N, C-alpha and C positions, 0 to 999 in steps of 0.2 A: 557597464553593462554585466556585472555580476552580482549575484546574491547568494549569500549564505544561509542556508536553513539548519538550525541545529536544536538542540534540547537545551535541557536547565533555563535560564532565565536570558530576557533579553531586555535590553531599553528601546521600547518602540511605542509610537502612538497609534498603532494601527491595531493594537490589543481589542479583541471582540470579548474575550472571556479569558480568564486566567484560572489555571487549575493550580494546586498546591505542588509542592516540589518543581515550581519552576515550568510546567508545562504552561501551553499557549496556545491559542487560535489567532491566525493571521488569515484576514483577506485583502488578497494582494490583487491590485489592479495593474497590470503591465501589458421500489415499495414492495416492499416485500411483503408476501404472506407465507407462512410456514404452517403447512398443514398439520404437521405433528412433528414428533421428535426425532423422524428419521435423518434430518439434518444435523450432523453434530458440529459441523463448521460450515461457514458460508451458505450460499455462495459468496465467493470473494471475487472481484473483478478488478482486474489489473490491465495496465499498458504493456506492451510489448515494445520492442524495438524495430517492430515491422509497420510500416504505413496502412493506416486503415484497419487495424486489428485491435482486438481487445482479446484477453484470456479471463477465464473463469476457472476456479477451482474450487472444489466441494469435498467433504468426508462426510460418509453415511455412519449410522450404527442400525443394528437389528434390521440389517437388509437381508433379502432373500434372494436377490438376482443382481448379478455382476454389471447389469447395463441400466442407464437412463437415458432418456430423451430431453434433448433440450431445442427448443424452438424460439426464432425470433423473426423481427420484423418492425417497420416504421408505424404504419397503420393497421395492417393484419399479420399475423405470423406466417410470415411466406417461405421461412426456410427452416429447416429442420435437421438434425442428424442425432446417431446414438452413439452415445459414449460408453466406454468400459472401465472399469474400476482397474486400478494400477497393478494389482496381483501382489502389494506390498503386505506384511503382516504388522502385529503391533500396533503402535500408534498411528501410523500412516496408511492402515489397512482401510480398504472401502473408499480410497481416494479417486477421485474425478478431475481431469484437468483437460480443457479443451479451447482452442482459439476460433474466434468468430472473424473472418476476414473479408476483405473486398466489401467494406461496409460505406453507406454514403458518409460524407464527410460532416461531421457538426450537426447531427440531427438525433432527435430522441426515438432510442429504439424500445419496444417491450419485448421481454423474454420470459419464457417458463422452463423451469427443470422439473421432471417428472421421474420420479424413481419409485417403485413398488407401490403406485398408486397415489404416492404423496407428492403434491406440486408446490413448488415456490415460484411466486410470480414477482418479477422485478423489472425495472427500467433503467438505462443509462443514457449518457449522452456521448454519441461516437466522436471519436478524436478528430481533429484537423487533418488534412493528407499533409505529411511531413516531406513528402518528395518534391512537390513544386507549390509555389504560390498562385492562387487563382484570383479571379475577379471576385470571389466570396469569401476569399480568406481575411478574418475580421483583424484589423489594424491594432489590437490589444487582447491579451490573454488575462482570464482571472482564474486563480486557483486559491486553494486552502493549504495552511499548513500549521501543524501542532506536533507536540511531543511528550513525552515522559508520563504516560497516563497510569501504568502499573496498577497498584491495588486498587484505584479510586473508581471502580466502574460506575458507581452512582453518578460520580461528578463526570466521568467520561460519557455517560449516556446522555446527562444534560447538555455537555457540550456538543454532541453529535446531532441532538435535536436542534440547537441553535443551528448547527451547520446545514441541516437539512431544511430548515426554515430558509436559510438565505439562498440555498440552491432554488429552492421554490420561488421565491422572490426576483432573482436574479439568475436565471439557468445557467449562465455561463460560467458560473462558479462551481458548476458540476464536471468540469474539465478534467480535474484530479485533486487529491488530497495527498499531502505529504506528511507521515508521521516519523519524526526524526528519532526513532528508538526508546527502548525502554518500554515496550508495549505491555510487559509483566513484571513481576517481581522476581521470580525464578522461573526462566524461560527454559530450564533443562528438565522441567518437572511438568509432567502432562496435567497435573490438576490444577496448575496455576493458569493454565491457557484457558480452561473450562471457567474456571471461578471468576478470571479478571478480564478476560477478553471475548470468549465465544459462548458466554450464559445468555442465551436468548430471553430469558424469563426477568435477569436482573438488567439486562443490556439490551432491550429490544431496538432502540434508536441506533446503536453501533451496529447491531446485524444490519440494518436497513441501511446504514450510511456505506458499509463496505461491499454491499451488493449493488449499490446504485451509483456511487461515485468511483471510480478507478482509485484504487487503493494501493500507493507505492510508500513502504516503510523501509527504513535503514536498520541494521542491528546496533543495538546498544549493549552495555557492558551486561545488563541483567538479562538479556537473551542466553547467556551461558550459564547464569546462576543456578545452583541447586540450593536445596534445604541445607541447613546448618551442619557444618563439619563434612559435608559431601564434597568430592572435588567439582571443578568446574568442567563443563561440557565446552571446550574451546572449539570444537566443531559448531556448535549452534545446531544440533541436529534437527531439533524440531522446528526451529525457525525456518531452515532451508525447506523442510516439508511441508510446512504451512504457507510459505509464501515463495514459490518456484519461480521467481524473476529470472531474466537471462543473464545470470552471473558469467563475468568473464573468467574467473577461477574456480575449479570444484572445491578448492580449499578455503575461499575467501568469500567476501560478500561486496564486491565492486562491480559496478556496472553502469550504464546510462541509458536514457530514452529520449526521444524526441517528442513534440508536441507541436505539430505544424512545422513549418520552415524555419521559423524564428525563434524557438525555444529548445533547448537541450538542458537536462538535467543529470547530471553526474553525482551517483551514489557513491561515497567514499567509505571503506571499511578501517575505522580507526584502530581496529584490534587485529589487524595484519598488517606487516610491515609496509612502512610507506616512507622510509629514509631514503636517501640518494642512492640511485642505482638498483632500486628495487623494482620488481615487476609492476607493483601497484602504481608507484609514481611515474614510472617510465609509460604505462598505460595513459595516466591521467594527464601528463604533460603532451604527449602526443594527439590524445584525442581531444585536449582543449585547442590545440594548435590545428588541427584539421577541421574542426567544426566550423561553418559557415553561420551558425545561428547566430542572431543577433543579441540575444540573452541567453548567457550560460550561466546556472545555478549550480551550485554544489552543495549535496544535503549529507550531513554527517551528525554524528550524536552529541560529541562534546564541542562547544563552540571554543574559538580561539580565545574570547575574553567573554567573560559573564559578569554582568552588574549586579547578580545575586550574591547571595553568600556562600554557595556551594561552588567549589572548583574554581576559585576566582583567580585568573590569570595564571594560570599553569603552563609551563612550556612543554609538556607533554600534548597538550592539545593543540598546537601548532603545527602545520602543515610545513 
């Protein structure tokens, strides 16, 4: 009852679409409208480790107001609240992050985010209640997993289009999507995030995917890279800002989340110590032992073994 989601190549018969450099899309059985360029990033929807909650984050440009309004509901937009930007400067300026909680379990919500007269409209499937199983808790979970997109935004966009079509045909696949690292080529360079990930003109389906299906990513080695001859950013500052998951350690990128009572995903940081007696390995061992989930999934960037040509069977990849 364990599954390992990782990047590079996998020998797998469930591949729906394969990207270059070993990226992949797996379907596992076990809409947004941007009014103008106000939204520089997102909204990105993600799961938290709080039952029946989702988190949204977005960053604005050319904004004159520090406040936005988010509204949400199942049939009508029955709830709303005002958000205020984080007060940061530089590459994380004008960011808003908000949690929507006490949601109904496993139903489709519509939401709008309005900032300076520009409105983004989207939908999402609310998570299962992770605190208790009920008569309506499904007996199986469907989700998506892929990785290593980097500079191939055109291919990533086509892949996102396929995933959205799959979610439309089978809505349960909208539970969440895992991306196992290397989102961009040079993750310590701001321009690469726009050119290779958040460019809504070149990647409109990527923008729709991350605003509609809870987007759960782990850090890859390229999230720390800079342009040639510049030192790496070992803190992966931009990745942490853009994806504010509930990390266990302020200097690392490991954490976990539940989806319903039967599924827990553990996100491992392979670029932070995980040898014997380290904080991360102790956390992982204790969390696995304490979890009552029937299915425990580990996501990390480099697999323990690859059937591809890259990084074949390297000891450093093994837990």
